C-alpha positions as CSV (number, residue, x, y, z in Angstrom):
1,M,-23.8,0.6,0.4
2,L,-20.1,0.3,0.0
3,D,-18.3,3.7,0.0
4,V,-14.7,4.3,-1.2
5,T,-12.7,7.5,-1.2
6,I,-9.6,8.1,-3.4
7,C,-7.4,11.0,-2.3
8,G,-5.1,12.2,-5.1
9,A,-7.6,11.2,-7.7
10,S,-6.5,13.6,-10.4
11,A,-2.9,12.5,-10.3
12,G,-1.3,10.5,-13.1
13,N,-1.9,7.3,-11.2
14,G,-5.0,8.4,-9.4
15,Q,-7.1,8.7,-12.6
16,P,-6.5,5.1,-13.8
17,L,-6.9,3.8,-10.3
18,S,-10.3,5.5,-10.1
19,L,-11.2,4.0,-13.4
20,L,-10.2,0.5,-12.4
21,L,-12.1,0.7,-9.1
22,K,-15.2,1.8,-11.0
23,Q,-15.4,-1.5,-12.7
24,T,-16.3,-3.5,-9.7
25,D,-19.8,-4.1,-8.5
26,L,-18.5,-4.2,-4.9
27,I,-18.3,-0.4,-4.8
28,T,-21.6,1.5,-4.8
29,H,-20.2,5.0,-4.2
30,L,-16.8,6.4,-5.2
31,S,-15.6,9.8,-3.9
32,L,-12.6,11.5,-5.6
33,Y,-10.5,14.1,-3.9
34,D,-7.5,16.2,-4.9
35,I,-6.3,19.8,-4.6
36,V,-6.7,20.5,-8.4
37,N,-8.6,19.2,-11.4
38,T,-10.9,16.8,-9.6
39,P,-14.2,18.2,-11.1
40,G,-12.8,17.5,-14.6
41,V,-11.9,13.9,-13.7
42,A,-15.4,13.4,-12.2
43,A,-17.0,14.9,-15.3
44,E,-15.3,12.2,-17.4
45,F,-16.8,9.6,-15.2
46,K,-20.4,10.9,-15.6
47,S,-21.2,8.3,-18.2
48,F,-20.5,5.5,-15.7
49,Q,-23.3,3.9,-13.7
50,H,-22.0,4.1,-10.1
51,Q,-22.6,7.2,-8.0
52,L,-19.5,9.4,-7.8
53,S,-18.6,12.7,-6.2
54,F,-15.5,14.9,-6.1
55,L,-15.8,16.4,-2.6
56,L,-13.6,15.5,0.4
57,V,-16.3,13.3,1.9
58,F,-14.5,10.4,3.6
59,Q,-16.3,7.1,3.3
60,E,-16.8,4.5,5.9
61,Y,-15.2,1.5,4.2
62,L,-12.0,2.1,2.2
63,I,-9.8,5.2,1.8
64,C,-6.9,5.1,-0.7
65,L,-4.2,7.8,-0.3
66,L,-1.9,8.4,-3.2
67,M,0.0,11.4,-4.5
68,T,2.8,12.1,-7.1
69,S,5.9,13.7,-5.5
70,S,7.1,11.9,-2.4
71,K,9.0,15.1,-1.4
72,I,5.8,16.9,-0.3
73,N,3.6,13.9,0.7
74,A,4.3,13.9,4.5
75,G,2.3,17.1,5.2
76,I,-0.5,16.1,2.9
77,V,-0.8,12.6,4.3
78,R,-0.8,14.0,7.8
79,V,-3.7,16.4,7.0
80,L,-5.7,13.7,5.2
81,A,-5.0,11.2,8.1
82,M,-6.4,13.8,10.6
83,A,-9.6,14.1,8.5
84,A,-10.0,10.4,8.1
85,A,-9.4,9.8,11.8
86,K,-12.1,12.3,12.7
87,F,-14.7,11.3,10.2
88,A,-14.0,7.7,9.1
89,S,-11.9,6.1,11.7
90,K,-13.2,2.6,11.0
91,A,-12.4,2.7,7.3
92,F,-9.6,0.6,5.9
93,M,-6.6,2.9,5.0
94,C,-4.8,1.8,1.8
95,I,-1.7,4.0,1.7
96,I,0.0,4.2,-1.7
97,S,1.7,7.6,-1.2
98,N,5.5,7.4,-1.2
99,P,7.6,7.1,0.7
100,V,5.4,4.3,2.1
101,N,8.0,3.4,4.6
102,S,7.3,6.7,6.3
103,T,3.7,7.6,5.3
104,V,2.3,4.5,7.0
105,P,3.9,5.5,10.3
106,I,2.5,9.0,9.8
107,V,-1.0,7.8,9.5
108,T,-0.5,5.4,12.5
109,E,0.8,8.2,14.7
110,V,-2.1,10.6,13.8
111,F,-4.7,7.9,14.5
112,K,-2.9,7.1,17.8
113,Q,-3.0,10.8,18.9
114,L,-6.7,11.0,18.1
115,N,-7.3,7.7,20.0
116,V,-8.9,5.9,17.1
117,Y,-5.9,3.6,16.1
118,D,-6.6,0.1,14.9
119,S,-3.5,-1.6,13.6
120,E,-5.5,-4.1,11.5
121,R,-7.0,-1.3,9.3
122,I,-3.9,0.5,8.1
123,F,-2.0,-0.9,5.1
124,G,0.9,0.3,3.1
125,A,0.5,-1.0,-0.5
126,T,3.6,-2.7,-1.8
127,T,1.8,-4.7,-4.5
128,L,3.7,-3.0,-7.2
129,D,6.9,-4.7,-5.9
130,I,5.2,-8.1,-6.2
131,I,3.9,-7.4,-9.7
132,R,7.4,-6.2,-10.9
133,A,9.2,-9.1,-9.3
134,S,6.7,-11.7,-10.7
135,T,6.9,-10.1,-14.2
136,F,10.8,-10.2,-14.2
137,V,10.9,-13.7,-12.9
138,S,8.3,-15.0,-15.4
139,E,10.3,-13.5,-18.3
140,L,13.5,-15.0,-17.1
141,A,12.0,-18.4,-16.4
142,G,9.9,-18.5,-19.5
143,A,6.7,-18.8,-17.5
144,E,3.3,-17.1,-17.5
145,A,3.3,-14.0,-15.2
146,S,-0.2,-14.9,-14.0
147,A,1.1,-18.3,-12.7
148,L,3.8,-16.7,-10.5
149,R,3.6,-14.6,-7.4
150,V,7.0,-13.7,-5.9
151,P,6.7,-12.7,-2.3
152,V,8.4,-9.3,-1.6
153,V,9.1,-8.3,2.0
154,G,10.9,-5.6,4.0
155,G,9.9,-2.2,2.9
156,H,9.0,-0.1,-0.2
157,S,12.2,1.8,-1.1
158,S,15.5,0.8,-2.7
159,V,17.4,-1.7,-0.6
160,T,14.5,-2.4,1.7
161,I,12.7,-4.3,-1.1
162,L,13.5,-8.0,-0.8
163,S,12.1,-10.4,-3.3
164,L,12.0,-14.0,-1.9
165,L,12.9,-15.8,-5.1
166,S,13.7,-19.0,-3.2
167,Q,10.0,-19.4,-2.5
168,V,9.1,-19.6,-6.2
169,A,9.5,-22.9,-8.1
170,G,12.0,-22.7,-10.9
171,T,13.9,-19.7,-9.8
172,D,16.8,-21.9,-8.7
173,K,17.7,-22.1,-12.3
174,L,18.2,-18.3,-12.7
175,T,21.8,-17.1,-12.8
176,K,23.1,-14.3,-10.7
177,E,23.7,-12.3,-14.0
178,Q,20.0,-12.7,-15.0
179,V,18.8,-11.4,-11.7
180,E,21.2,-8.4,-11.7
181,N,20.3,-7.4,-15.3
182,A,16.6,-7.5,-14.5
183,K,17.1,-5.1,-11.6
184,D,19.1,-2.5,-13.8
185,G,17.6,0.9,-14.4
186,A,15.1,3.1,-12.6
187,G,11.9,4.9,-13.4
188,S,8.5,5.9,-12.2
189,A,5.3,3.9,-12.6
190,T,1.9,5.3,-13.5
191,L,-0.4,2.7,-15.0
192,S,1.4,-0.2,-13.2
193,M,1.0,1.7,-9.9
194,A,-2.7,2.2,-10.5
195,F,-3.1,-1.4,-11.4
196,A,-1.2,-2.5,-8.2
197,G,-3.2,-0.1,-6.0
198,A,-6.5,-1.4,-7.5
199,R,-5.5,-5.0,-7.0
200,F,-4.6,-4.4,-3.4
201,A,-7.8,-2.4,-2.7
202,L,-10.0,-5.0,-4.5
203,N,-8.4,-7.8,-2.5
204,I,-9.3,-6.0,0.7
205,L,-12.9,-5.7,-0.5
206,E,-12.9,-9.3,-1.7
207,A,-11.8,-10.6,1.7
208,S,-13.8,-8.3,3.9
209,V,-17.0,-7.9,1.9
210,N,-17.4,-11.3,0.2
211,G,-15.7,-13.2,2.9
212,T,-13.3,-14.9,0.5
213,P,-10.8,-16.9,2.6
214,N,-7.0,-17.0,2.1
215,V,-6.7,-13.7,0.2
216,V,-3.1,-12.8,0.7
217,E,-1.1,-9.7,-0.4
218,C,2.2,-8.5,0.9
219,S,1.7,-5.2,2.7
220,Y,3.8,-2.8,4.8
221,V,2.2,-2.8,8.3
222,H,2.7,-2.0,11.9
223,L,3.8,-5.3,13.4
224,V,1.6,-4.9,16.5
225,A,-1.3,-6.0,14.3
226,D,-0.4,-9.6,14.9
227,Q,1.6,-10.5,18.0
228,Q,2.7,-13.9,16.8
229,G,3.7,-12.6,13.4
230,A,5.6,-9.8,15.1
231,H,7.4,-12.3,17.2
232,D,8.4,-14.3,14.2
233,V,9.6,-11.2,12.3
234,K,11.6,-9.8,15.2
235,S,13.2,-13.1,16.0
236,I,15.0,-12.7,12.6
237,V,15.3,-9.0,12.0
238,G,15.7,-7.9,15.6
239,N,13.4,-6.2,18.1
240,Q,14.2,-2.6,16.9
241,I,12.0,-2.8,13.8
242,E,8.3,-1.9,14.2
243,Y,7.1,-1.8,10.6
244,F,7.7,-4.5,7.9
245,S,6.2,-5.7,4.7
246,V,4.9,-9.2,5.2
247,P,2.3,-11.5,3.6
248,V,-1.0,-10.2,5.0
249,E,-4.6,-11.3,5.3
250,L,-7.4,-9.3,6.9
251,G,-5.8,-10.4,10.2
252,V,-2.0,-10.0,9.7
253,N,0.3,-13.0,9.2
254,G,4.0,-13.0,9.4
255,G,6.6,-14.4,6.9
256,E,10.2,-15.5,6.6
257,L,12.2,-12.3,6.5
258,F,15.7,-11.0,6.5
259,A,17.7,-8.4,8.4
260,A,19.5,-6.5,5.6
261,V,16.7,-4.0,5.3
262,V,16.6,-2.9,9.0
263,P,19.0,0.2,9.0
264,E,17.2,2.1,6.2
265,L,13.7,1.2,7.5
266,N,14.7,2.5,10.9
267,S,15.9,5.7,9.3
268,N,12.6,6.1,7.3
269,I,10.5,5.5,10.5
270,S,12.6,7.6,12.9
271,K,12.1,10.7,10.7
272,V,8.4,10.4,11.3
273,S,8.6,10.9,15.1
274,A,10.4,14.2,14.6
275,F,7.9,15.3,12.0
276,I,4.9,14.5,14.0
277,T,6.1,15.9,17.3
278,E,7.9,19.0,16.1
279,E,5.9,20.1,13.0
280,A,2.6,18.5,13.2
281,K,1.0,19.4,16.5
282,L,-2.6,18.2,16.4
């Protein structure tokens, strides 16, 4: 029996994520949790075949954390991480809640304090960045989006997101103006975030349940998960960085990365230490 919990299930991106995860036969029980409206969401799912509940019952395999406003997520993520650490410490933690650069360290620190930390089971989902970059590049290059996968490394906020266009065939023909125009504008993602979260979660299940080899997604992780990968990253970006988005399997691999993202990432991460030690006594 494969159990999955979605925290933030009634949010604008939580509902379509729940729907997408319901479509796979890999999941036999899906639990939905949120502070409001979750019974209504669960009621809409009653016509589906798989078992589903709307209680905060953490499952033993995969937990997805996602919310709407990044301004209030730190405290919520800390509380949910405490519950997960106590009742489902061996579950894979798929963290979609922004700011991912800081929420992943929050979960890490909580698990450390409760002595259940496993660096290979905590992932910050940055799949949306890969989907966006691949979509932009496919449009500019006149290629099918499904045929491209642009690696994105660094972090998951503003200048920390680095698309490695040089690793994708054909992008050498793009002009600087085309790339700059593709990056113009800002906005929130709802359906695309749900799709990205589902893709990341399903890849975790595909690799860990079905044993499918060479399943790779970029993810924001604690670099101690892979000593060799950490050495490769730090040899380029410097020893001061502890978290980075890199190409990851279930068993973390490093990638070719760049140092321009380090100052903002360090700022995101350093805020967590003060939050955990001063406001979040366990």
